C-alpha positions, -999 to 999 in steps of 0.1 A, spaced: 923 -230 649 924 -193 657 927 -185 693 904 -161 711 911 -123 709 882 -113 732 893 -84 755 894 -97 790 868 -73 804 842 -79 776 816 -106 779 821 -131 750 792 -134 725 783 -168 711 759 -175 683 741 -208 688 727 -223 656 694 -238 665 670 -230 694 653 -264 698 655 -288 727 688 -302 712 705 -268 717 690 -258 750 718 -275 771 744 -255 752 725 -222 756 721 -229 794 757 -240 798 771 -210 780 750 -186 801 763 -203 832 799 -196 820 791 -159 817 788 -160 779 763 -137 761 742 -161 740 724 -152 707 701 -180 695 696 -184 657 666 -203 644 641 -197 617 612 -206 640 602 -177 662 586 -200 689 616 -224 693 620 -227 731 657 -218 731 650 -183 721 635 -176 755 666 -188 773 691 -168 752 700 -132 758 689 -123 723 678 -141 692 679 -137 654 656 -154 629 675 -172 601 676 -208 588 706 -226 602 708 -245 569 714 -213 550 750 -199 555 742 -166 537 712 -159 560 732 -167 591 762 -147 579 739 -117 574 723 -122 609 758 -127 625 772 -94 612 746 -74 631 754 -85 667 791 -88 668 800 -124 678 831 -141 691 821 -177 683 795 -198 666 785 -234 673 756 -259 671 748 -293 688 724 -321 681 720 -313 644 741 -322 614 737 -296 587 744 -265 608 779 -279 613 787 -268 577 770 -234 582 790 -228 614 823 -236 595 814 -213 566 804 -184 588 834 -188 611 857 -188 580 840 -157 566 842 -138 599 876 -150 610 862 -168 640 876 -199 657 866 -231 640 876 -267 648 867 -277 612 877 -264 578 849 -258 554 861 -288 533 860 -311 563 826 -297 575 812 -304 540 826 -340 540 809 -348 573 775 -333 564 771 -343 527 767 -380 523 778 -378 487 812 -366 498 812 -387 529 806 -421 513 831 -414 485 857 -405 511 851 -438 528 859 -457 496 890 -436 489 903 -443 524 895 -480 521 871 -479 550 843 -505 552 809 -492 541 779 -509 524 778 -507 486 761 -475 473 754 -453 443 746 -416 441 714 -413 420 700 -383 403 663 -387 394 652 -371 362 617 -359 353 611 -392 335 629 -415 359 603 -409 386 579 -429 364 591 -464 354 564 -466 327 576 -442 300 564 -446 264 583 -434 234 568 -405 216 555 -415 181 582 -394 163 611 -405 185 636 -429 170 633 -465 182 657 -477 208 674 -500 183 686 -470 162 700 -452 192 734 -454 209 732 -480 236 723 -464 269 747 -463 298 742 -489 325 714 -481 349 731 -472 382 702 -486 401 709 -520 387 744 -521 402 732 -529 437 715 -560 452 680 -555 465 665 -544 488 682 -510 491 678 -480 514 673 -446 498 679 -414 518 686 -377 514 723 -367 512 718 -338 536 692 -347 562 690 -365 596 664 -379 621 653 -406 596 636 -381 574 629 -392 539 644 -427 544 627 -457 526 635 -494 520 629 -503 483 627 -537 468 631 -528 431 646 -501 409 611 -491 399 603 -485 435 634 -463 439 623 -442 410 588 -439 424 599 -429 459 628 -406 449 606 -375 449 596 -382 485 633 -384 494 640 -351 476 612 -334 496 636 -336 526 667 -324 508 682 -293 491 701 -315 467 691 -330 434 706 -364 441 698 -391 466 719 -419 482 710 -454 473 728 -481 494 724 -518 500 702 -528 529 724 -544 555 706 -565 582 725 -554 613 725 -539 647 737 -503 651 762 -488 676 771 -452 682 805 -437 691 804 -404 710 839 -390 714 862 -360 714 891 -353 691 921 -335 706 951 -326 683 938 -352 657 935 -380 683 901 -396 688 891 -403 724 860 -424 726 837 -414 755 809 -440 750 800 -468 727 762 -474 729 737 -497 712 712 -478 692 680 -498 696 655 -492 668 618 -496 660 613 -531 646 608 -536 609 618 -514 579 588 -491 577 598 -466 591 635 -475 591 660 -467 618 638 -448 642 657 -449 675 639 -461 707 669 -460 730 707 -458 735 721 -484 758 754 -482 776 776 -502 775 771 -517 740 767 -554 738 796 -553 713 820 -534 735 842 -565 743 839 -582 709 843 -551 686 854 -523 708 891 -522 697 881 -526 660 856 -497 663 883 -476 681 907 -482 652 881 -473 626 872 -442 645 908 -430 645 911 -439 608 880 -417 600 893 -388 621 927 -389 604 913 -395 569 887 -367 571 912 -343 587 891 -338 619 915 -318 642 894 -309 673 859 -312 688 830 -337 692 824 -367 670 793 -388 666 799 -419 644 774 -447 637 784 -482 628 765 -513 616 773 -547 628 760 -578 609 771 -609 591 797 -590 571 812 -575 602 815 -538 611 805 -513 585 805 -475 588 771 -460 584 774 -422 589 796 -398 607 790 -363 622 811 -337 640 787 -327 667 774 -336 701 747 -362 696 710 -355 697 701 -384 722 709 -362 752 746 -371 752 752 -336 767 734 -349 799 745 -385 802 782 -384 791 793 -360 819 776 -383 843 794 -414 830 828 -399 822 832 -367 842 840 -349 809 816 -320 802 817 -321 764 792 -292 761 815 -269 781 844 -281 760 826 -273 728 817 -238 740 854 -232 749 864 -245 714 839 -222 697 853 -192 715 889 -201 709 896 -209 746 915 -239 759 895 -265 776 894 -261 814 922 -280 833 896 -301 852 877 -310 820 910 -319 802 920 -341 831 887 -360 831 891 -365 793 926 -379 797 916 -402 825 886 -417 809 887 -452 794 856 -463 775 865 -499 781 859 -496 818 822 -500 827 812 -487 862 774 -485 857 748 -492 831 726 -465 815 696 -463 791 684 -432 772 647 -440 766 633 -422 735 596 -429 737 569 -425 712 531 -431 711 505 -444 688 486 -417 668 463 -399 692 456 -366 709 472 -364 743 445 -361 770 468 -369 800 505 -371 805 523 -383 836 536 -351 854 573 -347 848 579 -344 885 566 -380 890 588 -393 862 619 -376 877 611 -391 911 613 -426 898 643 -446 911 674 -444 888 661 -415 867 689 -390 859 669 -367 837 636 -366 817 616 -343 795 587 -341 771 587 -328 735 549 -328 734 522 -317 759 486 -323 767 464 -314 737 491 -322 711 480 -345 683 506 -373 677 510 -384 641 520 -418 628 557 -425 633 575 -417 601 608 -404 616 623 -392 648 603 -359 649 572 -378 663 590 -385 696 570 -377 727 599 -374 752 630 -390 768 641 -404 801 677 -413 812 679 -441 837 710 -455 854 717 -486 875 747 -506 887 741 -534 863 720 -546 834 696 -566 855 689 -537 878 685 -514 849 658 -535 832 638 -537 865 640 -499 869 628 -494 834 599 -518 840 590 -498 871 593 -465 851 568 -476 826 542 -484 853 543 -447 860 550 -430 827 519 -429 805 505 -411 774 467 -413 777 444 -406 748 408 -393 749 394 -428 755 416 -434 785 440 -458 768 478 -456 774 493 -452 739 530 -452 749 556 -470 727 590 -478 740 617 -504 733 610 -540 745 621 -545 781 643 -574 792 631 -581 827 658 -605 838 656 -627 869 668 -612 901 696 -638 904 717 -658 880 737 -648 849 727 -618 828 
């Protein structure tokens, strides 16, 4: 990675890809470090624009638009956080402008395009569920195609190639190859249903193909970590608790530290994490890997080279002492990580659990918000480390189809699991989303109110 060549007396300039709630911690942290921050987002009302020194309007999914925008205000570094696809944009722009970049363009593409990612898993011999890459055609979206009267009969034609959709056991999961946040994901029970729903998947994609993979009944865990000189250092291993059922699939209701699988599968997941880092050529920076654990053991779901979007920038420094947001800002500007941050990273051992923590990602039934518990009251609840709302009074909440319907978040800490569940129960007597009829429409993960004494 190229080292910084910023003159010592000039304020470094950082282009932040994205100006949503996910990027605000990075914008704020960079400003606190004395960095001149330029936010880049195609939405003029994204909240991060107001916190940056200046802003440009461009899609973070479009490298050419970002490159054009980045040439105008001279920048010294580029980064994103909480979002997958801008990782590739950042690598492309950094390469074009000769800026520091922890990832090559090839690696950035491999961790953002599921077509490349899943094939790389197979090439490396890493465990992942069976899959095919499927390209719908104009006719394949409709399983009931009749032959035209003047078309030769099937018997006189060359036998067709095997249908890739018949290579998998059903049900299957179909998803875009270049999206996140559970957008455009469906469970299908037949090949005909895959063809029928493929256009809905493509509506969330810039590609012409979709990923079709076997549905694996499982629980999900997430690794957040940092790579230093090609060595993966796990910061947290959390359980990713999801909305029950398969429609919608995979919408996250909370992240729980420590994972229930830490003791049983922690070493195996650590080994797989290092194998991914080595096999994909990830040299430096943040990683965010998702694994599935079920009857067939640990399977790799997806990987990303970014700080997670479940407020890891807030809770990981609290748990570990390592400020990964500050570290990524340093990385983007070609600076070494601060000695205190480097020491915290080296001293951390994810196997040692000193406290329990839950990131509650709460939703609500479809309604218009008439009353919302004041944020100050939520922050005053015992054990609350941080909280925030994505929606406000007057917003209309749609049915849950993906993570974008989330109302807000709350991070709660406690010395142990039992205490944590009691604090969450107390929290949800305070936290409410009230509709126009006076009904609390809040949705959160099921609580496990454990007895005050006895085994957990």
